[in-house]
C-alpha positions as CSV (number, residue, x, y, z in Angstrom):
1,M,0.0,0.0,0.0
2,I,1.3,3.5,-0.9
3,K,0.7,4.9,2.5
4,E,3.0,2.4,4.1
5,E,5.7,3.1,1.5
6,V,5.4,6.9,2.1
7,K,5.8,6.3,5.9
8,K,8.8,4.1,5.4
9,K,10.5,6.4,2.9
10,L,9.9,9.5,5.1
11,E,10.9,7.8,8.3
12,G,12.3,10.4,10.7
13,K,11.0,13.3,8.6
14,I,7.3,13.1,9.6
15,K,6.3,15.4,12.5
16,E,2.6,14.6,12.1
17,W,0.5,12.3,10.0
18,F,-3.2,13.0,9.7
19,E,-5.7,11.1,7.5
20,K,-8.6,13.3,6.7
21,N,-10.1,10.4,4.9
22,P,-8.7,7.2,3.3
23,R,-7.4,9.1,0.2
24,R,-6.4,12.5,1.7
25,I,-3.4,12.5,4.0
26,Y,-1.7,15.5,5.6
27,I,1.9,15.1,6.5
28,T,3.7,17.8,8.5
29,I,7.4,18.1,8.0
30,D,10.1,20.5,9.0
31,K,10.9,23.2,6.3
32,K,14.5,22.2,6.2
33,D,13.4,18.7,4.8
34,L,11.1,20.1,2.1
35,K,13.3,19.5,-0.9
36,E,14.4,16.1,0.1
37,V,10.8,15.0,0.9
38,A,9.4,16.5,-2.3
39,K,12.1,14.6,-4.3
40,I,11.3,11.3,-2.5
41,L,7.5,11.7,-3.2
42,H,8.1,12.6,-6.9
43,K,11.2,10.5,-7.9
44,D,10.9,7.5,-5.7
45,L,7.2,7.2,-5.3
46,G,5.9,8.6,-8.6
47,M,3.8,11.4,-7.3
48,R,2.9,14.5,-9.1
49,L,3.0,18.0,-7.5
50,S,-0.2,19.7,-8.5
51,T,0.0,23.0,-6.6
52,V,1.0,24.8,-3.4
53,T,-1.3,26.6,-1.0
54,G,-0.1,29.5,1.1
55,I,-1.9,30.5,4.3
56,D,-1.4,33.2,6.9
57,N,-2.3,31.7,10.3
58,E,-1.5,34.9,12.1
59,K,1.2,33.3,14.2
60,N,3.0,31.6,11.3
61,F,2.7,30.9,7.6
62,E,1.6,27.5,6.4
63,L,2.5,26.1,3.0
64,I,0.8,23.0,1.8
65,Y,2.4,21.1,-1.2
66,H,-0.3,18.9,-2.8
67,F,1.1,15.7,-4.2
68,G,-1.1,13.2,-6.0
69,K,-0.7,9.5,-6.8
70,D,-2.8,9.4,-10.0
71,Q,-3.0,5.6,-10.1
72,T,-4.7,5.4,-6.7
73,G,-6.4,8.8,-6.5
74,E,-4.6,9.5,-3.2
75,L,-3.5,13.0,-2.2
76,F,-0.5,13.5,0.1
77,N,-0.4,17.1,1.3
78,L,2.9,18.2,2.8
79,R,2.4,20.9,5.5
80,V,5.3,23.2,6.3
81,F,5.2,25.9,8.8
82,I,7.3,29.1,8.7
83,E,7.5,30.5,12.1
84,D,9.5,33.7,11.4
85,K,6.8,36.1,10.1
86,A,9.3,39.0,10.0
87,N,11.5,37.1,7.5
88,P,9.5,34.2,6.0
89,E,11.8,32.1,3.9
90,I,11.8,28.6,2.5
91,D,13.7,26.7,-0.3
92,S,12.3,27.0,-3.8
93,L,11.3,23.8,-5.5
94,V,11.8,25.3,-9.0
95,S,15.0,23.1,-9.5
96,L,12.8,20.0,-9.0
97,F,9.5,21.2,-10.5
98,N,9.4,23.9,-13.2
99,S,5.7,24.1,-12.5
100,T,6.3,25.8,-9.2
101,E,7.8,28.9,-10.7
102,W,4.5,30.7,-11.0
103,I,2.9,29.5,-7.8
104,E,6.0,30.5,-5.8
105,R,5.9,33.9,-7.4
106,E,2.2,34.3,-6.5
107,I,2.8,33.3,-2.9
108,K,5.7,35.7,-2.7
109,E,3.7,38.7,-3.8
110,M,0.5,37.9,-2.0
111,L,2.0,36.7,1.4
112,G,5.6,37.8,1.3
113,V,7.2,34.4,1.6
114,N,10.7,34.4,0.0
115,F,11.6,31.3,-1.9
116,K,15.4,30.8,-1.7
117,G,16.9,29.9,-5.0
118,H,13.9,31.0,-7.1
119,P,15.3,32.4,-10.4
120,D,12.6,35.2,-10.9
121,L,10.4,36.5,-8.0
122,R,9.0,39.5,-9.9
123,H,5.3,40.2,-9.6
124,L,3.0,37.8,-11.4
125,L,-0.5,39.1,-10.5
126,L,-0.2,42.5,-9.0
127,D,0.7,45.6,-10.9
128,K,4.5,46.2,-11.2
129,D,4.0,49.5,-9.2
130,W,2.4,47.7,-6.2
131,P,4.2,48.8,-3.1
132,E,7.0,46.6,-1.7
133,E,6.2,45.0,1.7
134,E,2.4,45.2,1.1
135,Y,1.0,41.7,0.9
136,P,-2.8,41.6,0.3
137,L,-3.4,38.0,1.6
138,R,-1.8,38.6,5.0
139,K,-4.2,38.8,8.0
140,D,-2.6,42.2,9.0
141,Y,-3.2,43.8,5.6
142,P,-5.3,46.8,6.2
143,L,-8.7,46.8,4.4
144,K,-9.1,49.9,2.3
145,K,-12.3,52.1,2.3
146,G,-14.8,51.1,-0.3
147,Y,-14.6,47.3,0.2
148,P,-18.0,45.7,0.6
149,Q,-17.2,44.6,4.2
150,D,-16.6,48.3,5.1
151,E,-20.2,49.3,4.3
């Protein structure tokens, strides 16, 4: 069974294992292990990285790397927490997955997470004149007058 293979291959790297349902597993790992674990899931276990989700949890940032095992329909979601909100940083996965280039750019400009080793972190969605150090998906981002929730 693939779950048992994942547990064996990631032995010593798993901080928490949570099965939301039989085909959706959340695995919390340390951010220093991200590249190694992603490589194991992809190269050794034949999984595909579909996307990355970035979340501001107020006390930390959470990145979830969604890996799928297409043959079984199982989803393995790597959870990584970045505790340093003043200088949020994590290794880029662009060297392993070209497909992460745009999602890392999006997370950088919307949450301010720096991806070490990323070749091009210029804006992707926001205007090129958007102010530096203003990240619209952070919980502490001030809402501007005129938003529906201000009425």
